[in-house]
C-alpha positions in Angstrom: 142.6 21.7 81.4 142.2 21.8 85.2 139.1 23.2 86.8 139.4 27.0 87.3 140.1 28.2 90.8 138.0 31.3 90.2 134.6 31.7 92.0 133.4 34.8 90.1 133.0 35.7 86.4 135.6 38.6 86.4 138.3 36.4 88.0 137.4 33.5 85.7 138.0 35.6 82.6 141.4 36.7 84.0 142.3 33.2 84.9 141.4 31.5 81.6 142.9 34.4 79.6 146.2 33.9 81.5 146.3 30.2 80.3 146.0 31.1 76.6 145.8 34.8 75.9 146.1 34.5 72.1 143.6 31.6 71.8 140.3 32.5 70.1 137.3 32.9 72.3 134.7 34.4 69.9 133.9 34.6 66.2 131.1 36.7 64.9 131.1 36.7 61.1 134.4 38.4 59.9 135.2 39.6 63.4 137.0 37.5 65.9 138.6 38.0 69.4 141.4 36.2 71.3 140.9 35.8 75.0 143.1 38.8 75.6 141.3 41.0 73.0 137.9 39.9 74.4 139.0 40.8 77.9 140.0 44.3 76.7 136.6 44.8 75.1 134.9 43.6 78.3 136.9 46.0 80.4 136.0 48.8 77.9 132.3 48.1 78.2 132.6 47.7 82.0 134.1 51.2 82.2 131.2 52.5 80.1 128.7 50.9 82.4 130.4 52.5 85.4 130.4 55.9 83.7 126.7 55.5 83.0 126.0 55.2 86.8 125.7 51.4 86.9 126.4 50.1 90.4 126.7 46.7 92.1 123.3 44.9 91.8 121.9 47.1 89.0 120.2 45.3 86.2 121.4 45.5 82.6 118.9 44.4 79.9 120.1 42.7 76.6 117.7 42.6 73.7 119.5 41.5 70.6 120.3 38.6 68.3 123.4 36.5 68.7 126.1 39.0 68.2 129.4 39.7 69.9 128.3 42.8 71.7 125.6 40.7 73.6 128.4 38.6 75.2 130.8 41.5 75.7 128.2 43.5 77.7 127.0 40.4 79.4 130.5 39.7 80.8 131.1 43.4 81.4 127.9 43.7 83.6 128.9 40.6 85.6 132.5 41.9 85.9 131.4 44.9 88.0 128.7 43.1 90.0 125.8 44.3 87.9 123.1 41.7 86.9 122.7 40.8 83.2 119.1 40.3 82.1 118.6 38.3 78.9 115.4 39.5 77.2 113.4 37.4 74.8 113.7 38.5 71.2 110.3 37.0 70.4 108.5 38.8 73.3 105.4 40.8 72.8 105.2 44.4 74.1 103.3 43.2 77.1 105.9 40.5 77.9 108.8 42.9 77.4 107.1 45.6 79.6 106.6 43.0 82.3 110.3 41.8 82.3 111.8 45.4 82.1 109.6 46.5 85.0 109.8 43.3 87.1 113.6 43.3 86.8 113.8 47.1 87.2 116.2 47.3 84.3 118.3 50.5 84.6 120.2 50.3 81.3 119.1 48.5 78.1 121.4 47.4 75.3 119.1 47.0 72.2 119.4 46.1 68.6 117.1 48.5 66.7 116.0 45.8 64.2 116.3 42.0 64.4 115.0 39.9 61.6 111.5 41.2 60.9 111.1 42.9 64.4 111.4 46.6 65.2 112.7 46.7 68.7 112.5 50.5 68.9 108.8 50.4 68.3 108.4 47.4 70.7 110.2 49.3 73.4 108.0 52.4 72.9 104.9 50.2 73.2 106.3 48.6 76.3 106.9 52.0 77.9 103.2 52.9 77.4 102.1 49.6 79.0 104.5 50.0 82.0 104.0 53.7 82.8 107.1 54.8 81.0 109.4 52.4 82.8 110.8 55.1 85.2 113.7 52.9 86.3 115.1 52.6 82.7 117.4 55.6 82.4 119.7 54.6 79.5 119.1 52.9 76.2 122.0 52.0 74.0 121.5 51.0 70.4 123.7 48.4 68.7 123.9 50.3 65.5 126.6 51.8 63.2 124.5 54.9 62.9 125.8 58.0 64.7 122.2 59.2 65.0 120.2 56.8 67.1 116.7 57.6 68.3 116.3 60.7 70.4 117.5 60.2 74.0 119.2 57.0 73.0 123.0 56.4 72.7 124.8 54.7 70.0 127.0 51.8 71.1 130.1 53.8 70.0 129.1 56.8 72.0 128.3 54.6 75.0 131.9 53.1 74.9 133.4 56.6 74.4 131.8 57.7 77.7 133.7 55.0 79.5 136.9 57.0 79.3 135.9 58.9 82.4 136.0 55.7 84.5 139.4 54.9 85.8 141.2 51.6 86.0 141.2 52.0 89.8 137.3 52.2 89.7 137.1 49.2 87.5 139.4 47.1 89.7 137.5 48.2 92.8 134.1 47.3 91.3 135.4 43.8 90.2 137.0 43.1 93.6 133.6 43.6 95.3 132.0 40.8 93.3 131.4 37.7 95.5 130.8 34.1 94.5 127.2 34.3 96.0 126.3 37.5 94.1 123.7 37.2 91.4 125.4 37.1 88.0 122.4 37.0 85.6 118.6 37.1 85.7 116.8 35.0 83.1 113.0 34.6 82.5 111.4 31.3 81.9 108.7 31.2 79.3 105.3 30.3 80.6 102.4 29.0 78.5 99.6 30.6 80.6 101.2 33.0 83.1 103.8 35.7 83.0 107.3 34.3 83.1 109.3 33.8 86.3 112.6 35.6 86.9 115.4 33.1 87.7 118.5 34.6 89.3 121.7 32.6 88.9 124.9 33.1 91.0 128.5 33.5 89.9 129.8 30.3 91.5 127.1 28.2 89.9 128.0 29.5 86.4 131.5 28.2 87.0 130.9 25.0 89.0 128.0 23.6 87.1 129.2 24.5 83.6 132.6 23.0 84.3 130.9 19.7 85.1 128.7 19.9 82.0 131.8 20.5 79.9 133.5 17.5 81.6 130.7 15.2 80.6 131.1 16.4 77.0 134.9 15.9 77.3 135.5 19.5 76.1 139.1 20.6 75.5 140.7 24.0 74.9 140.7 23.5 71.1 137.0 23.0 70.9 134.8 25.3 68.8 131.1 25.7 69.6 128.5 26.4 66.9 126.0 28.6 68.7 122.7 29.5 67.0 120.5 28.9 70.1 119.2 32.3 71.1 121.5 33.9 73.7 118.7 34.9 76.0 118.0 31.2 76.7 119.9 29.6 79.6 121.0 26.8 77.2 123.1 29.4 75.3 124.2 32.2 77.6 124.7 30.0 80.7 125.1 26.4 79.7 127.0 26.6 76.3 129.0 29.8 76.9 130.3 28.9 80.3 130.9 25.2 79.5 133.2 26.4 76.7 134.9 29.3 78.6 135.7 27.3 81.7 137.5 24.9 79.3 139.2 27.6 77.3 137.2 26.8 74.2 135.9 29.1 71.4 132.4 30.2 70.4 131.2 30.7 66.8 128.1 32.8 66.8 125.2 32.6 64.3 123.0 35.6 64.6 119.9 33.5 64.3 119.2 30.0 63.2 119.1 29.3 59.5 119.8 25.7 58.5 121.8 26.5 55.3 123.9 29.1 57.0 124.4 26.7 60.0 125.8 24.0 57.7 128.2 26.5 56.1 129.4 27.8 59.5 130.0 24.3 60.9 132.0 23.3 57.9 134.0 26.5 57.3 134.7 27.2 61.0 135.4 23.5 61.7 133.1 23.5 64.7 133.4 20.5 67.1 130.6 21.2 69.5 126.9 21.0 68.7 124.3 22.8 70.9 120.8 22.5 69.5 117.2 21.4 69.8 115.5 18.5 67.9 113.8 20.9 65.5 117.2 22.5 64.6 118.8 19.1 64.0 115.8 18.1 61.8 116.2 21.2 59.7 119.9 20.5 59.3 119.3 16.9 58.3 116.6 17.8 55.7 118.3 20.8 54.2 119.3 20.3 50.5 122.9 21.4 51.2 123.3 18.7 53.9 124.8 16.2 51.4 127.4 18.6 50.1 128.6 20.0 53.5 131.4 18.4 55.5 130.4 18.2 59.1 133.1 15.7 60.1 134.6 18.2 62.5 131.6 17.8 64.9 132.3 15.6 67.9 130.3 16.3 71.0 127.8 18.7 72.5 124.3 18.6 74.1 120.8 18.1 73.0 117.4 16.9 74.3 114.7 14.7 72.8 113.5 11.2 72.1 116.0 8.4 71.3 115.4 9.0 67.6 116.0 12.7 67.9 119.3 12.2 69.8 120.3 9.6 67.2 119.7 12.2 64.4 122.3 14.6 66.0 124.8 11.7 66.1 124.1 11.0 62.4 124.9 14.6 61.6 128.4 14.0 62.9 128.3 14.7 66.6 128.8 11.0 67.4 129.5 11.8 71.1 126.5 14.0 71.6 125.2 14.1 75.2 121.5 13.8 76.2 120.7 16.1 79.1 118.1 17.1 81.7 117.7 20.3 83.6 115.9 23.7 83.9 116.9 27.3 83.9 116.5 27.1 87.7 119.2 24.4 87.9 121.9 26.2 85.8 120.9 24.5 82.6 121.5 20.9 83.3 121.5 18.7 86.4 122.2 15.4 84.7 124.3 14.8 81.5 124.9 11.5 79.7 128.7 11.1 79.4 130.1 11.3 75.9 132.0 8.0 76.4 128.8 6.0 77.0 127.5 3.8 74.2 125.2 5.8 71.9 122.3 3.5 72.8 122.7 4.5 76.5 122.9 8.2 75.6 119.7 8.1 73.6 117.6 6.3 76.2 118.7 8.2 79.4 119.6 11.7 80.3 122.6 10.6 82.3 123.8 10.7 85.9 123.6 13.6 88.3 126.4 16.1 88.0 128.9 16.5 90.8 127.8 19.3 93.1 124.1 18.2 92.8 121.9 15.7 94.5 118.8 14.3 92.9 115.9 12.3 94.4 112.7 10.8 93.0 109.7 11.4 95.2 106.1 10.1 95.3 104.1 13.2 94.2 101.3 12.4 96.7 103.1 11.1 99.8 106.6 12.7 99.4 108.3 9.4 100.0 111.4 8.5 98.0 110.6 6.1 95.2 112.2 2.8 94.6 114.6 2.2 91.6 112.6 2.1 88.4 109.5 3.8 89.8 108.3 7.1 88.4 108.0 10.2 90.6 108.8 13.9 90.9 112.4 14.9 90.3 113.7 17.1 93.1 117.2 18.6 93.2 119.5 20.5 95.5 123.0 21.8 94.9 123.5 24.1 92.0 120.0 25.6 92.1 118.6 29.2 91.9 118.3 30.8 95.4 114.7 31.6 94.5 112.5 33.4 92.1 113.1 37.1 91.6 110.7 39.2 93.8 108.3 36.3 94.1 108.3 34.8 97.6 105.1 32.8 96.9 106.5 31.0 93.9 109.7 30.4 95.7 108.0 28.8 98.7 105.9 26.7 96.4 109.0 25.4 94.5 111.3 24.7 97.5 110.8 22.3 100.4 113.5 21.6 103.0 116.2 22.8 100.7 115.1 20.7 97.7 113.9 22.3 94.5 110.7 20.6 93.2 111.0 20.6 89.4 107.5 19.5 88.6 109.1 16.9 86.3 108.5 13.2 86.2 111.2 10.6 85.9 112.8 7.5 87.4 116.3 6.3 88.3 117.5 3.0 87.0 119.8 0.5 88.9 122.9 2.2 87.6 121.9 5.7 88.7 120.8 7.0 85.3 117.8 9.3 85.1 115.0 8.6 82.7 112.9 11.7 82.0 109.1 11.0 81.7 107.6 14.5 81.2 105.9 17.1 83.4 104.1 16.1 86.5 101.1 18.3 85.8 100.9 16.8 82.3 99.9 13.4 83.8 96.7 12.1 82.3 94.4 10.3 84.7 92.3 8.1 82.4 89.8 5.8 84.1 91.4 6.5 87.4 94.9 5.4 86.2 97.8 7.9 85.8 99.6 7.8 82.5 102.8 9.8 81.7 102.5 11.3 78.2 106.2 11.0 77.7 106.0 7.2 77.9 103.4 7.0 75.1 105.2 9.7 73.1 108.4 7.6 73.1 106.6 4.6 71.7 104.8 6.7 69.0 108.0 8.4 68.0 109.7 5.1 67.5 107.5 4.4 64.5 109.6 5.1 61.3 106.9 7.3 59.8 106.4 9.6 62.9 108.5 12.7 63.2 106.9 14.2 66.3 104.3 12.8 68.8 102.6 14.7 71.6 100.1 13.1 74.0 97.6 15.0 76.0 94.3 14.4 77.9 90.9 15.4 76.5 87.5 15.3 78.3 85.7 11.9 78.2 82.3 11.2 79.6 83.2 7.7 80.8 87.0 8.0 81.6 87.0 11.6 82.8 90.1 12.0 80.6 91.1 10.1 77.5 94.5 9.9 75.9 94.8 11.8 72.6 97.9 12.0 70.3 99.0 14.8 68.0 101.2 13.4 65.2 103.6 15.1 62.8 104.5 12.6 60.1 108.0 12.5 58.5 108.3 14.2 55.1 107.0 11.9 52.4 105.6 9.3 54.8 102.0 8.2 55.0 100.6 7.1 58.3 97.1 6.5 59.7 95.4 5.9 63.0 95.0 2.1 62.5 98.7 1.6 61.9 99.7 3.6 65.1 97.1 1.7 67.2 98.7 -1.6 66.1 102.1 -0.2 66.8 101.1 0.8 70.3 99.3 -2.4 71.1 102.6 -4.3 70.7 104.3 -2.6 73.6 101.7 -0.6 75.7 99.0 -1.6 78.1 95.5 -1.0 76.6 94.8 2.0 78.8 97.9 3.7 77.5 96.8 3.6 73.8 95.5 6.9 72.6 91.8 7.0 71.9 92.1 9.8 69.3 94.8 10.9 66.9 95.3 14.2 65.1 97.6 14.5 62.2 99.0 18.0 61.5 101.9 19.8 60.0 104.7 21.0 62.4 103.8 24.6 61.7 100.4 24.1 63.2 101.7 23.2 66.7 100.8 25.7 69.4 104.1 27.3 70.5 105.2 30.0 72.9 107.2 33.0 71.8 110.4 31.1 72.6 109.3 28.2 70.4 108.4 25.9 73.2 105.3 23.7 72.9 102.2 24.9 74.7 101.0 21.6 76.0 98.0 23.2 77.7 96.7 24.1 74.2 97.0 20.6 72.6 93.4 19.7 73.6 92.2 22.5 71.4 93.3 20.6 68.4 90.6 18.0 69.1 87.8 20.4 69.8 
């Protein structure tokens, strides 16, 4: 398939639908939609938004699990120039109140209950914390009940209200959408501070995701297994638009469950894997793994150590792509091409995508680093225009048009990026900087180690000493002496951790989105 000519989401949907109107775009349990049927549903939801008083630039919140309506309203909002706001399903009332108020969400699409969480109660608590959220005028419940909470609308009633909006109004609203308009607003999870709002533009959703799909060698017949939460950029930006720009199909899983994931991949013959290392591990260790046929898997994206990327390949996605990027950079800025030898795809995160530029700078002097030398990764091209309503953070992150990621890495002689962790995670031990990612890679290479995380802890002589948190593989025994010997074979003495802590994976400090809170690792040694 050729790259779409479209520069906005509404024209993209029309263009891809015209290429294959009866091809599947979405499967959600027993329900499925062709491109033409999905387009009709998007238009129906777009009319309902217009009838609800939503105008160009208004923010539409989405708080639900991975269900078809999330994507239908997401595309509908973008189709009329409104801004879709993905809301964290694990958020506390305080975090939800902040995001709803900070984004000034006008209409909220909400699933009343998701897993063990009561989102109606959560919203009520958020209202109390944020002075009733005066900007939030409409709440729509994704429920089959015709009797939602007082002052809320059922989704069916919401759609019925769209009948008053004419086709002329819908066409006019869509025609006003420009390539440099904000399509969506996503919030990055922070470990210590409130999250940052990251606006992304229509053109970036098309251009960058097309290039990501090209590195995966996606084709129109590909089927994506999608259990990554839709509010994350890896899902609603990266995965969805990589597939849609290539005319592919999406198979939703409402929330990740390893047994159900194995069943879905087998029965739906999914070809594309999008998942994190912990998801791949859960699939590999599930008792149903040996009885499920995952041979349909071919490509996709993941992140992690060489061993973690290798595990995804062993599940069946032999052409899995290792990637690097941030929400601020439309998901990925570098992707290891699926045609590369697997060894190369496990050890690097690939070359920079077309449409982007990447440099490695000395964190102290700002000078460009030589090949093979660690430094801060800075990017320009497909990058957010700046943080939402936060000029101070925007000024801090951007310099002369370059976005400073705060990440460490180096470029090799062939132009492949090697990720080496967060800049502010650098440990200065005895006056020497050590990148935790380098030590973690060595520790993770030991066959008995499942996960390894390295941090700095106070030391009276060194100022900081390296300390390692280790999660052992199931059924494997490991001790400090063995790991010290393992490290001594390949690391300089100052890079060998002084202390080790062996824990279960469930004891790791995580954010509400499941990301590791590295700033809390030292607490494990106190």
